[in-house]
mmCIF file of the N, C-alpha and C atoms, coordinates in Angstrom:
data_MODEL
# 
_entry.id   MODEL 
# 
loop_
_atom_site.group_PDB 
_atom_site.id 
_atom_site.type_symbol 
_atom_site.label_atom_id 
_atom_site.label_alt_id 
_atom_site.label_comp_id 
_atom_site.label_asym_id 
_atom_site.label_entity_id 
_atom_site.label_seq_id 
_atom_site.pdbx_PDB_ins_code 
_atom_site.Cartn_x 
_atom_site.Cartn_y 
_atom_site.Cartn_z 
_atom_site.occupancy 
_atom_site.B_iso_or_equiv 
_atom_site.pdbx_formal_charge 
_atom_site.auth_seq_id 
_atom_site.auth_comp_id 
_atom_site.auth_asym_id 
_atom_site.auth_atom_id 
_atom_site.pdbx_PDB_model_num 
ATOM 1   N N  . GLY A 1 1  ? 227.344 27.641 -5.324  1.00 0.00 ? 1  GLY A N  1 
ATOM 2   C CA . GLY A 1 1  ? 226.109 26.972 -6.031  1.00 0.00 ? 1  GLY A CA 1 
ATOM 3   C C  . GLY A 1 1  ? 225.267 28.088 -6.361  1.00 0.00 ? 1  GLY A C  1 
ATOM 4   N N  . PHE A 1 2  ? 223.855 27.401 -6.850  1.00 0.00 ? 2  PHE A N  1 
ATOM 5   C CA . PHE A 1 2  ? 222.889 28.110 -7.448  1.00 0.00 ? 2  PHE A CA 1 
ATOM 6   C C  . PHE A 1 2  ? 221.820 27.362 -7.336  1.00 0.00 ? 2  PHE A C  1 
ATOM 7   N N  . ASP A 1 3  ? 220.548 27.991 -7.209  1.00 0.00 ? 3  ASP A N  1 
ATOM 8   C CA . ASP A 1 3  ? 219.301 27.499 -7.237  1.00 0.00 ? 3  ASP A CA 1 
ATOM 9   C C  . ASP A 1 3  ? 218.669 26.717 -8.469  1.00 0.00 ? 3  ASP A C  1 
ATOM 10  N N  . ARG A 1 4  ? 217.566 26.346 -8.313  1.00 0.00 ? 4  ARG A N  1 
ATOM 11  C CA . ARG A 1 4  ? 216.806 25.532 -9.444  1.00 0.00 ? 4  ARG A CA 1 
ATOM 12  C C  . ARG A 1 4  ? 216.613 26.554 -10.607 1.00 0.00 ? 4  ARG A C  1 
ATOM 13  N N  . ARG A 1 5  ? 216.121 27.612 -10.395 1.00 0.00 ? 5  ARG A N  1 
ATOM 14  C CA . ARG A 1 5  ? 215.999 28.811 -11.435 1.00 0.00 ? 5  ARG A CA 1 
ATOM 15  C C  . ARG A 1 5  ? 217.225 28.941 -12.004 1.00 0.00 ? 5  ARG A C  1 
ATOM 16  N N  . GLU A 1 6  ? 218.273 29.099 -11.580 1.00 0.00 ? 6  GLU A N  1 
ATOM 17  C CA . GLU A 1 6  ? 219.627 29.459 -12.223 1.00 0.00 ? 6  GLU A CA 1 
ATOM 18  C C  . GLU A 1 6  ? 220.221 28.038 -12.823 1.00 0.00 ? 6  GLU A C  1 
ATOM 19  N N  . GLU A 1 7  ? 219.866 27.072 -12.667 1.00 0.00 ? 7  GLU A N  1 
ATOM 20  C CA . GLU A 1 7  ? 220.373 25.755 -12.930 1.00 0.00 ? 7  GLU A CA 1 
ATOM 21  C C  . GLU A 1 7  ? 219.505 25.892 -14.168 1.00 0.00 ? 7  GLU A C  1 
ATOM 22  N N  . LYS A 1 8  ? 218.248 25.869 -14.422 1.00 0.00 ? 8  LYS A N  1 
ATOM 23  C CA . LYS A 1 8  ? 217.521 25.837 -15.483 1.00 0.00 ? 8  LYS A CA 1 
ATOM 24  C C  . LYS A 1 8  ? 217.916 26.986 -16.474 1.00 0.00 ? 8  LYS A C  1 
ATOM 25  N N  . PHE A 1 9  ? 218.173 27.923 -16.263 1.00 0.00 ? 9  PHE A N  1 
ATOM 26  C CA . PHE A 1 9  ? 218.619 29.145 -16.886 1.00 0.00 ? 9  PHE A CA 1 
ATOM 27  C C  . PHE A 1 9  ? 219.963 28.824 -17.620 1.00 0.00 ? 9  PHE A C  1 
ATOM 28  N N  . LEU A 1 10 ? 220.922 28.024 -16.739 1.00 0.00 ? 10 LEU A N  1 
ATOM 29  C CA . LEU A 1 10 ? 222.113 27.701 -17.394 1.00 0.00 ? 10 LEU A CA 1 
ATOM 30  C C  . LEU A 1 10 ? 222.044 26.680 -18.483 1.00 0.00 ? 10 LEU A C  1 
ATOM 31  N N  . LEU A 1 11 ? 221.190 25.513 -17.943 1.00 0.00 ? 11 LEU A N  1 
ATOM 32  C CA . LEU A 1 11 ? 220.844 24.774 -19.043 1.00 0.00 ? 11 LEU A CA 1 
ATOM 33  C C  . LEU A 1 11 ? 220.523 25.202 -20.397 1.00 0.00 ? 11 LEU A C  1 
ATOM 34  N N  . ASN A 1 12 ? 219.506 26.045 -20.486 1.00 0.00 ? 12 ASN A N  1 
ATOM 35  C CA . ASN A 1 12 ? 219.011 26.611 -21.580 1.00 0.00 ? 12 ASN A CA 1 
ATOM 36  C C  . ASN A 1 12 ? 219.899 27.403 -22.480 1.00 0.00 ? 12 ASN A C  1 
ATOM 37  N N  . MET A 1 13 ? 220.960 28.013 -21.717 1.00 0.00 ? 13 MET A N  1 
ATOM 38  C CA . MET A 1 13 ? 222.065 28.697 -22.387 1.00 0.00 ? 13 MET A CA 1 
ATOM 39  C C  . MET A 1 13 ? 223.227 27.857 -22.908 1.00 0.00 ? 13 MET A C  1 
ATOM 40  N N  . LEU A 1 14 ? 223.322 26.714 -22.304 1.00 0.00 ? 14 LEU A N  1 
ATOM 41  C CA . LEU A 1 14 ? 224.332 25.973 -22.623 1.00 0.00 ? 14 LEU A CA 1 
ATOM 42  C C  . LEU A 1 14 ? 224.032 24.641 -23.558 1.00 0.00 ? 14 LEU A C  1 
ATOM 43  N N  . ARG A 1 15 ? 222.779 24.452 -23.582 1.00 0.00 ? 15 ARG A N  1 
ATOM 44  C CA . ARG A 1 15 ? 222.400 23.324 -24.613 1.00 0.00 ? 15 ARG A CA 1 
ATOM 45  C C  . ARG A 1 15 ? 222.603 23.682 -26.233 1.00 0.00 ? 15 ARG A C  1 
ATOM 46  N N  . PRO A 1 16 ? 222.447 24.723 -26.533 1.00 0.00 ? 16 PRO A N  1 
ATOM 47  C CA . PRO A 1 16 ? 222.686 24.999 -28.065 1.00 0.00 ? 16 PRO A CA 1 
ATOM 48  C C  . PRO A 1 16 ? 224.014 25.209 -28.344 1.00 0.00 ? 16 PRO A C  1 
ATOM 49  N N  . LEU A 1 17 ? 224.658 25.208 -27.332 1.00 0.00 ? 17 LEU A N  1 
ATOM 50  C CA . LEU A 1 17 ? 226.232 25.215 -27.459 1.00 0.00 ? 17 LEU A CA 1 
ATOM 51  C C  . LEU A 1 17 ? 227.143 24.033 -27.359 1.00 0.00 ? 17 LEU A C  1 
ATOM 52  N N  . GLU A 1 18 ? 226.500 23.031 -27.205 1.00 0.00 ? 18 GLU A N  1 
ATOM 53  C CA . GLU A 1 18 ? 226.778 21.740 -26.905 1.00 0.00 ? 18 GLU A CA 1 
ATOM 54  C C  . GLU A 1 18 ? 227.723 21.282 -28.154 1.00 0.00 ? 18 GLU A C  1 
ATOM 55  N N  . THR A 1 19 ? 228.723 20.459 -27.955 1.00 0.00 ? 19 THR A N  1 
ATOM 56  C CA . THR A 1 19 ? 229.648 19.979 -29.005 1.00 0.00 ? 19 THR A CA 1 
ATOM 57  C C  . THR A 1 19 ? 230.140 18.368 -28.887 1.00 0.00 ? 19 THR A C  1 
ATOM 58  N N  . VAL A 1 20 ? 230.644 17.777 -29.796 1.00 0.00 ? 20 VAL A N  1 
ATOM 59  C CA . VAL A 1 20 ? 230.828 16.180 -29.641 1.00 0.00 ? 20 VAL A CA 1 
ATOM 60  C C  . VAL A 1 20 ? 232.218 16.120 -29.076 1.00 0.00 ? 20 VAL A C  1 
ATOM 61  N N  . ALA A 1 21 ? 233.077 16.964 -29.476 1.00 0.00 ? 21 ALA A N  1 
ATOM 62  C CA . ALA A 1 21 ? 234.487 16.930 -29.073 1.00 0.00 ? 21 ALA A CA 1 
ATOM 63  C C  . ALA A 1 21 ? 234.934 18.391 -28.137 1.00 0.00 ? 21 ALA A C  1 
ATOM 64  N N  . PRO A 1 22 ? 235.672 18.105 -27.394 1.00 0.00 ? 22 PRO A N  1 
ATOM 65  C CA . PRO A 1 22 ? 236.183 19.281 -26.618 1.00 0.00 ? 22 PRO A CA 1 
ATOM 66  C C  . PRO A 1 22 ? 236.857 20.382 -27.544 1.00 0.00 ? 22 PRO A C  1 
ATOM 67  N N  . PRO A 1 23 ? 236.619 21.652 -27.441 1.00 0.00 ? 23 PRO A N  1 
ATOM 68  C CA . PRO A 1 23 ? 237.014 22.832 -27.905 1.00 0.00 ? 23 PRO A CA 1 
ATOM 69  C C  . PRO A 1 23 ? 238.356 23.431 -27.841 1.00 0.00 ? 23 PRO A C  1 
ATOM 70  N N  . GLY A 1 24 ? 239.250 22.606 -27.311 1.00 0.00 ? 24 GLY A N  1 
ATOM 71  C CA . GLY A 1 24 ? 240.614 22.670 -27.288 1.00 0.00 ? 24 GLY A CA 1 
ATOM 72  C C  . GLY A 1 24 ? 241.214 21.458 -26.685 1.00 0.00 ? 24 GLY A C  1 
ATOM 73  N N  . ASP A 1 25 ? 242.554 21.526 -26.370 1.00 0.00 ? 25 ASP A N  1 
ATOM 74  C CA . ASP A 1 25 ? 243.166 20.576 -25.766 1.00 0.00 ? 25 ASP A CA 1 
ATOM 75  C C  . ASP A 1 25 ? 242.885 20.569 -24.384 1.00 0.00 ? 25 ASP A C  1 
ATOM 76  N N  . PHE A 1 26 ? 242.061 19.123 -23.893 1.00 0.00 ? 26 PHE A N  1 
ATOM 77  C CA . PHE A 1 26 ? 241.616 18.905 -22.667 1.00 0.00 ? 26 PHE A CA 1 
ATOM 78  C C  . PHE A 1 26 ? 242.072 17.462 -22.514 1.00 0.00 ? 26 PHE A C  1 
ATOM 79  N N  . SER A 1 27 ? 243.324 17.227 -22.977 1.00 0.00 ? 27 SER A N  1 
ATOM 80  C CA . SER A 1 27 ? 243.874 15.692 -22.615 1.00 0.00 ? 27 SER A CA 1 
ATOM 81  C C  . SER A 1 27 ? 244.126 15.259 -21.161 1.00 0.00 ? 27 SER A C  1 
ATOM 82  N N  . GLY A 1 28 ? 244.247 16.143 -20.192 1.00 0.00 ? 28 GLY A N  1 
ATOM 83  C CA . GLY A 1 28 ? 244.276 15.946 -19.062 1.00 0.00 ? 28 GLY A CA 1 
ATOM 84  C C  . GLY A 1 28 ? 243.041 15.668 -18.275 1.00 0.00 ? 28 GLY A C  1 
ATOM 85  N N  . VAL A 1 29 ? 241.880 15.777 -18.876 1.00 0.00 ? 29 VAL A N  1 
ATOM 86  C CA . VAL A 1 29 ? 240.754 16.003 -17.996 1.00 0.00 ? 29 VAL A CA 1 
ATOM 87  C C  . VAL A 1 29 ? 240.213 14.466 -18.158 1.00 0.00 ? 29 VAL A C  1 
ATOM 88  N N  . LYS A 1 30 ? 239.904 13.777 -17.017 1.00 0.00 ? 30 LYS A N  1 
ATOM 89  C CA . LYS A 1 30 ? 239.432 12.327 -17.123 1.00 0.00 ? 30 LYS A CA 1 
ATOM 90  C C  . LYS A 1 30 ? 238.050 12.394 -17.868 1.00 0.00 ? 30 LYS A C  1 
ATOM 91  N N  . LYS A 1 31 ? 237.772 11.264 -18.628 1.00 0.00 ? 31 LYS A N  1 
ATOM 92  C CA . LYS A 1 31 ? 236.560 10.840 -18.959 1.00 0.00 ? 31 LYS A CA 1 
ATOM 93  C C  . LYS A 1 31 ? 235.612 10.605 -18.229 1.00 0.00 ? 31 LYS A C  1 
ATOM 94  N N  . HIS A 1 32 ? 234.452 10.982 -18.086 1.00 0.00 ? 32 HIS A N  1 
ATOM 95  C CA . HIS A 1 32 ? 233.175 10.857 -17.490 1.00 0.00 ? 32 HIS A CA 1 
ATOM 96  C C  . HIS A 1 32 ? 231.903 10.799 -18.277 1.00 0.00 ? 32 HIS A C  1 
ATOM 97  N N  . PRO A 1 33 ? 230.849 9.747  -17.986 1.00 0.00 ? 33 PRO A N  1 
ATOM 98  C CA . PRO A 1 33 ? 229.679 9.747  -18.711 1.00 0.00 ? 33 PRO A CA 1 
ATOM 99  C C  . PRO A 1 33 ? 228.859 10.897 -18.571 1.00 0.00 ? 33 PRO A C  1 
ATOM 100 N N  . ARG A 1 34 ? 228.916 11.661 -17.572 1.00 0.00 ? 34 ARG A N  1 
ATOM 101 C CA . ARG A 1 34 ? 228.174 12.893 -17.589 1.00 0.00 ? 34 ARG A CA 1 
ATOM 102 C C  . ARG A 1 34 ? 228.697 14.287 -18.131 1.00 0.00 ? 34 ARG A C  1 
ATOM 103 N N  . LEU A 1 35 ? 229.817 14.082 -18.620 1.00 0.00 ? 35 LEU A N  1 
ATOM 104 C CA . LEU A 1 35 ? 230.597 15.376 -18.985 1.00 0.00 ? 35 LEU A CA 1 
ATOM 105 C C  . LEU A 1 35 ? 230.070 15.437 -20.524 1.00 0.00 ? 35 LEU A C  1 
ATOM 106 N N  . HIS A 1 36 ? 229.910 16.999 -20.762 1.00 0.00 ? 36 HIS A N  1 
ATOM 107 C CA . HIS A 1 36 ? 229.467 17.398 -21.706 1.00 0.00 ? 36 HIS A CA 1 
ATOM 108 C C  . HIS A 1 36 ? 230.492 18.640 -22.269 1.00 0.00 ? 36 HIS A C  1 
ATOM 109 N N  . TRP A 1 37 ? 230.765 18.570 -23.435 1.00 0.00 ? 37 TRP A N  1 
ATOM 110 C CA . TRP A 1 37 ? 231.511 19.865 -24.035 1.00 0.00 ? 37 TRP A CA 1 
ATOM 111 C C  . TRP A 1 37 ? 230.427 20.888 -24.545 1.00 0.00 ? 37 TRP A C  1 
ATOM 112 N N  . VAL A 1 38 ? 230.880 22.007 -24.361 1.00 0.00 ? 38 VAL A N  1 
ATOM 113 C CA . VAL A 1 38 ? 230.267 23.377 -24.988 1.00 0.00 ? 38 VAL A CA 1 
ATOM 114 C C  . VAL A 1 38 ? 231.302 24.168 -25.648 1.00 0.00 ? 38 VAL A C  1 
ATOM 115 N N  . ARG A 1 39 ? 230.793 24.943 -26.661 1.00 0.00 ? 39 ARG A N  1 
ATOM 116 C CA . ARG A 1 39 ? 231.678 25.855 -27.451 1.00 0.00 ? 39 ARG A CA 1 
ATOM 117 C C  . ARG A 1 39 ? 231.913 26.851 -26.295 1.00 0.00 ? 39 ARG A C  1 
ATOM 118 N N  . PRO A 1 40 ? 232.990 27.576 -26.227 1.00 0.00 ? 40 PRO A N  1 
ATOM 119 C CA . PRO A 1 40 ? 233.244 28.743 -25.199 1.00 0.00 ? 40 PRO A CA 1 
ATOM 120 C C  . PRO A 1 40 ? 232.856 29.925 -25.610 1.00 0.00 ? 40 PRO A C  1 
ATOM 121 N N  . ASP A 1 41 ? 231.338 30.151 -25.757 1.00 0.00 ? 41 ASP A N  1 
ATOM 122 C CA . ASP A 1 41 ? 230.759 31.250 -26.289 1.00 0.00 ? 41 ASP A CA 1 
ATOM 123 C C  . ASP A 1 41 ? 230.017 32.200 -25.117 1.00 0.00 ? 41 ASP A C  1 
ATOM 124 N N  . LEU A 1 42 ? 230.155 31.775 -24.036 1.00 0.00 ? 42 LEU A N  1 
ATOM 125 C CA . LEU A 1 42 ? 229.754 32.429 -22.841 1.00 0.00 ? 42 LEU A CA 1 
ATOM 126 C C  . LEU A 1 42 ? 230.839 32.898 -22.008 1.00 0.00 ? 42 LEU A C  1 
ATOM 127 N N  . VAL A 1 43 ? 230.722 34.092 -21.147 1.00 0.00 ? 43 VAL A N  1 
ATOM 128 C CA . VAL A 1 43 ? 231.687 34.312 -20.123 1.00 0.00 ? 43 VAL A CA 1 
ATOM 129 C C  . VAL A 1 43 ? 230.722 34.398 -18.754 1.00 0.00 ? 43 VAL A C  1 
ATOM 130 N N  . CYS A 1 44 ? 231.478 33.649 -17.890 1.00 0.00 ? 44 CYS A N  1 
ATOM 131 C CA . CYS A 1 44 ? 230.724 33.846 -16.469 1.00 0.00 ? 44 CYS A CA 1 
ATOM 132 C C  . CYS A 1 44 ? 231.827 34.440 -15.593 1.00 0.00 ? 44 CYS A C  1 
ATOM 133 N N  . SER A 1 45 ? 231.173 34.829 -14.388 1.00 0.00 ? 45 SER A N  1 
ATOM 134 C CA . SER A 1 45 ? 232.166 35.197 -13.291 1.00 0.00 ? 45 SER A CA 1 
ATOM 135 C C  . SER A 1 45 ? 232.264 34.172 -12.454 1.00 0.00 ? 45 SER A C  1 
ATOM 136 N N  . VAL A 1 46 ? 233.297 33.717 -11.811 1.00 0.00 ? 46 VAL A N  1 
ATOM 137 C CA . VAL A 1 46 ? 233.560 32.785 -10.847 1.00 0.00 ? 46 VAL A CA 1 
ATOM 138 C C  . VAL A 1 46 ? 234.463 33.179 -9.680  1.00 0.00 ? 46 VAL A C  1 
ATOM 139 N N  . ALA A 1 47 ? 234.564 32.662 -8.587  1.00 0.00 ? 47 ALA A N  1 
ATOM 140 C CA . ALA A 1 47 ? 235.331 32.928 -7.546  1.00 0.00 ? 47 ALA A CA 1 
ATOM 141 C C  . ALA A 1 47 ? 236.198 31.703 -7.320  1.00 0.00 ? 47 ALA A C  1 
ATOM 142 N N  . TYR A 1 48 ? 237.567 31.670 -6.955  1.00 0.00 ? 48 TYR A N  1 
ATOM 143 C CA . TYR A 1 48 ? 238.104 30.465 -6.876  1.00 0.00 ? 48 TYR A CA 1 
ATOM 144 C C  . TYR A 1 48 ? 239.333 30.628 -5.589  1.00 0.00 ? 48 TYR A C  1 
ATOM 145 N N  . LEU A 1 49 ? 239.927 29.863 -4.880  1.00 0.00 ? 49 LEU A N  1 
ATOM 146 C CA . LEU A 1 49 ? 240.907 29.801 -3.914  1.00 0.00 ? 49 LEU A CA 1 
ATOM 147 C C  . LEU A 1 49 ? 242.429 29.777 -4.771  1.00 0.00 ? 49 LEU A C  1 
ATOM 148 N N  . GLY A 1 50 ? 242.511 29.761 -6.155  1.00 0.00 ? 50 GLY A N  1 
ATOM 149 C CA . GLY A 1 50 ? 244.049 29.738 -6.416  1.00 0.00 ? 50 GLY A CA 1 
ATOM 150 C C  . GLY A 1 50 ? 244.188 29.079 -7.787  1.00 0.00 ? 50 GLY A C  1 
ATOM 151 N N  . ILE A 1 51 ? 245.262 29.120 -8.204  1.00 0.00 ? 51 ILE A N  1 
ATOM 152 C CA . ILE A 1 51 ? 245.265 28.213 -9.535  1.00 0.00 ? 51 ILE A CA 1 
ATOM 153 C C  . ILE A 1 51 ? 246.590 27.131 -9.514  1.00 0.00 ? 51 ILE A C  1 
ATOM 154 N N  . THR A 1 52 ? 246.405 26.183 -9.801  1.00 0.00 ? 52 THR A N  1 
ATOM 155 C CA . THR A 1 52 ? 247.437 25.163 -9.788  1.00 0.00 ? 52 THR A CA 1 
ATOM 156 C C  . THR A 1 52 ? 248.534 25.282 -10.666 1.00 0.00 ? 52 THR A C  1 
ATOM 157 N N  . GLU A 1 53 ? 249.492 24.286 -10.633 1.00 0.00 ? 53 GLU A N  1 
ATOM 158 C CA . GLU A 1 53 ? 250.645 24.716 -11.331 1.00 0.00 ? 53 GLU A CA 1 
ATOM 159 C C  . GLU A 1 53 ? 250.151 24.268 -12.939 1.00 0.00 ? 53 GLU A C  1 
ATOM 160 N N  . LYS A 1 54 ? 249.327 23.668 -13.157 1.00 0.00 ? 54 LYS A N  1 
ATOM 161 C CA . LYS A 1 54 ? 248.915 23.408 -14.488 1.00 0.00 ? 54 LYS A CA 1 
ATOM 162 C C  . LYS A 1 54 ? 247.904 24.226 -15.009 1.00 0.00 ? 54 LYS A C  1 
ATOM 163 N N  . GLY A 1 55 ? 247.657 25.361 -14.107 1.00 0.00 ? 55 GLY A N  1 
ATOM 164 C CA . GLY A 1 55 ? 246.767 26.526 -14.681 1.00 0.00 ? 55 GLY A CA 1 
ATOM 165 C C  . GLY A 1 55 ? 245.293 26.218 -14.515 1.00 0.00 ? 55 GLY A C  1 
ATOM 166 N N  . LEU A 1 56 ? 245.050 25.043 -13.699 1.00 0.00 ? 56 LEU A N  1 
ATOM 167 C CA . LEU A 1 56 ? 243.696 25.120 -13.506 1.00 0.00 ? 56 LEU A CA 1 
ATOM 168 C C  . LEU A 1 56 ? 243.153 25.763 -12.248 1.00 0.00 ? 56 LEU A C  1 
ATOM 169 N N  . LEU A 1 57 ? 241.767 25.873 -12.107 1.00 0.00 ? 57 LEU A N  1 
ATOM 170 C CA . LEU A 1 57 ? 241.275 26.997 -11.071 1.00 0.00 ? 57 LEU A CA 1 
ATOM 171 C C  . LEU A 1 57 ? 241.128 25.822 -9.786  1.00 0.00 ? 57 LEU A C  1 
ATOM 172 N N  . ARG A 1 58 ? 241.357 26.078 -8.750  1.00 0.00 ? 58 ARG A N  1 
ATOM 173 C CA . ARG A 1 58 ? 241.239 25.444 -7.257  1.00 0.00 ? 58 ARG A CA 1 
ATOM 174 C C  . ARG A 1 58 ? 240.118 25.969 -6.612  1.00 0.00 ? 58 ARG A C  1 
ATOM 175 N N  . HIS A 1 59 ? 239.097 24.793 -6.563  1.00 0.00 ? 59 HIS A N  1 
ATOM 176 C CA . HIS A 1 59 ? 237.848 25.206 -6.064  1.00 0.00 ? 59 HIS A CA 1 
ATOM 177 C C  . HIS A 1 59 ? 237.056 26.386 -6.507  1.00 0.00 ? 59 HIS A C  1 
ATOM 178 N N  . PRO A 1 60 ? 236.830 26.297 -7.847  1.00 0.00 ? 60 PRO A N  1 
ATOM 179 C CA . PRO A 1 60 ? 235.930 27.390 -8.602  1.00 0.00 ? 60 PRO A CA 1 
ATOM 180 C C  . PRO A 1 60 ? 234.598 27.449 -8.015  1.00 0.00 ? 60 PRO A C  1 
ATOM 181 N N  . ARG A 1 61 ? 233.898 28.420 -8.005  1.00 0.00 ? 61 ARG A N  1 
ATOM 182 C CA . ARG A 1 61 ? 232.335 28.693 -7.684  1.00 0.00 ? 61 ARG A CA 1 
ATOM 183 C C  . ARG A 1 61 ? 231.729 29.602 -8.657  1.00 0.00 ? 61 ARG A C  1 
ATOM 184 N N  . TYR A 1 62 ? 230.671 29.111 -9.168  1.00 0.00 ? 62 TYR A N  1 
ATOM 185 C CA . TYR A 1 62 ? 229.869 29.959 -10.258 1.00 0.00 ? 62 TYR A CA 1 
ATOM 186 C C  . TYR A 1 62 ? 229.231 31.158 -9.528  1.00 0.00 ? 62 TYR A C  1 
ATOM 187 N N  . ILE A 1 63 ? 229.469 32.334 -10.010 1.00 0.00 ? 63 ILE A N  1 
ATOM 188 C CA . ILE A 1 63 ? 228.839 33.492 -9.574  1.00 0.00 ? 63 ILE A CA 1 
ATOM 189 C C  . ILE A 1 63 ? 227.428 33.706 -10.506 1.00 0.00 ? 63 ILE A C  1 
ATOM 190 N N  . LYS A 1 64 ? 228.041 34.089 -11.731 1.00 0.00 ? 64 LYS A N  1 
ATOM 191 C CA . LYS A 1 64 ? 226.731 34.568 -12.627 1.00 0.00 ? 64 LYS A CA 1 
ATOM 192 C C  . LYS A 1 64 ? 227.166 34.425 -13.943 1.00 0.00 ? 64 LYS A C  1 
ATOM 193 N N  . ILE A 1 65 ? 226.442 34.410 -15.124 1.00 0.00 ? 65 ILE A N  1 
ATOM 194 C CA . ILE A 1 65 ? 226.689 34.798 -16.660 1.00 0.00 ? 65 ILE A CA 1 
ATOM 195 C C  . ILE A 1 65 ? 226.934 36.316 -16.753 1.00 0.00 ? 65 ILE A C  1 
ATOM 196 N N  . ARG A 1 66 ? 228.013 36.742 -17.308 1.00 0.00 ? 66 ARG A N  1 
ATOM 197 C CA . ARG A 1 66 ? 228.090 38.105 -17.750 1.00 0.00 ? 66 ARG A CA 1 
ATOM 198 C C  . ARG A 1 66 ? 227.491 38.348 -19.014 1.00 0.00 ? 66 ARG A C  1 
ATOM 199 N N  . HIS A 1 67 ? 227.120 39.640 -19.223 1.00 0.00 ? 67 HIS A N  1 
ATOM 200 C CA . HIS A 1 67 ? 226.389 39.966 -20.338 1.00 0.00 ? 67 HIS A CA 1 
ATOM 201 C C  . HIS A 1 67 ? 227.137 41.209 -20.957 1.00 0.00 ? 67 HIS A C  1 
ATOM 202 N N  . ASP A 1 68 ? 228.432 41.093 -21.224 1.00 0.00 ? 68 ASP A N  1 
ATOM 203 C CA . ASP A 1 68 ? 229.045 42.164 -21.560 1.00 0.00 ? 68 ASP A CA 1 
ATOM 204 C C  . ASP A 1 68 ? 229.911 41.983 -22.884 1.00 0.00 ? 68 ASP A C  1 
# 
């Protein structure tokens, strides 16, 4: 997880990248009213337990935004 300061930082980084449609084929993702799509312009570090057969991360955890 992350604290409120990091949450505010992430929201400020992601809001300008928001789009109406997904930036790729996400047909397998269930629709949800709080789901927002963003352009994939940022890179972040994550930790995860594994990768599913469909190529999805299992139990991903946000670490930080990378600036490289």
